[in-house]
C-alpha positions in Angstrom: 0.0 0.0 0.0 2.2 2.8 1.3 5.8 3.2 0.1 6.6 4.2 3.7 5.8 0.8 5.1 8.9 -1.1 6.1 9.3 -4.4 4.5 9.3 -7.3 6.9 12.7 -8.6 8.0 13.7 -11.5 5.9 14.2 -14.8 7.6 16.8 -17.3 6.3 14.2 -19.1 4.2 13.2 -15.9 2.4 16.6 -14.8 1.3 17.3 -14.0 -2.4 19.6 -16.6 -4.0 23.2 -15.5 -4.4 22.9 -15.9 -8.2 20.3 -13.2 -8.3 22.3 -10.9 -6.0 25.2 -10.9 -8.4 23.6 -8.4 -10.8 22.9 -5.9 -8.0 26.4 -6.3 -6.5 28.0 -5.8 -10.0 26.0 -2.6 -10.5 26.9 -1.2 -7.0 30.5 -2.2 -7.5 30.7 -0.5 -10.9 29.1 2.7 -9.7 31.1 3.1 -6.5 34.4 2.2 -8.2 33.7 4.5 -11.1 33.0 7.5 -9.0 36.0 6.8 -6.7 38.3 6.5 -9.7 36.9 9.5 -11.5 36.8 11.8 -8.4 39.5 10.5 -6.1 39.3 13.4 -3.7 36.5 15.6 -2.5 32.7 15.3 -2.5 30.9 14.2 -5.6 27.6 15.6 -6.7 25.1 12.8 -6.7 27.3 10.4 -4.8 25.5 10.0 -1.5 27.6 7.6 0.7 24.6 6.8 2.8 22.6 5.7 -0.2 25.2 3.3 -1.5 25.9 2.0 2.1 22.2 1.3 2.5 22.0 -0.4 -0.9 24.9 -2.7 0.1 23.5 -3.4 3.6 20.1 -4.3 2.2 21.7 -6.6 -0.4 23.7 -8.3 2.4 20.6 -8.6 4.6 18.2 -9.8 1.9 20.5 -12.2 0.0 22.1 -15.5 0.7 25.5 -14.3 -0.4 28.4 -16.6 -0.8 31.8 -15.8 0.7 33.2 -14.1 -2.4 30.1 -11.9 -2.6 30.3 -11.0 1.1 33.9 -10.1 0.7 33.1 -7.8 -2.3 30.4 -6.1 -0.4 32.6 -5.6 2.7 35.4 -4.2 0.5 32.9 -1.7 -1.1 31.8 -0.6 2.4 35.4 0.0 3.3 36.0 2.0 0.1 33.0 4.2 0.9 34.2 4.7 4.5 37.6 5.7 3.4 36.1 8.2 1.0 33.9 9.7 3.6 36.6 10.3 6.2 38.4 13.2 4.4 35.0 14.9 3.8 34.1 14.5 7.5 37.4 16.0 8.6 36.9 19.0 6.3 33.4 19.6 7.6 34.5 19.5 11.3 37.4 21.8 10.7 35.3 24.5 9.2 
């Protein structure tokens, strides 16, 4: 009904198969890596770290990821965290 309703938490029996998660993980990985490579320093218009983190965490929570996929997702979260640190330092210094 409402888009504001929170989806029920998935239980292990309702997780999306790892094979279906690959497409989403590939997309997120390409987007994050592309933006980080293109704009290695400073904020990027349209690159909201929280958005990509939430996409990754949702994928991890809703999918039955295999070890390689889990590693890729964790690595992307680390890349996002590294990118956010310099921005946070600049904001607190001002």
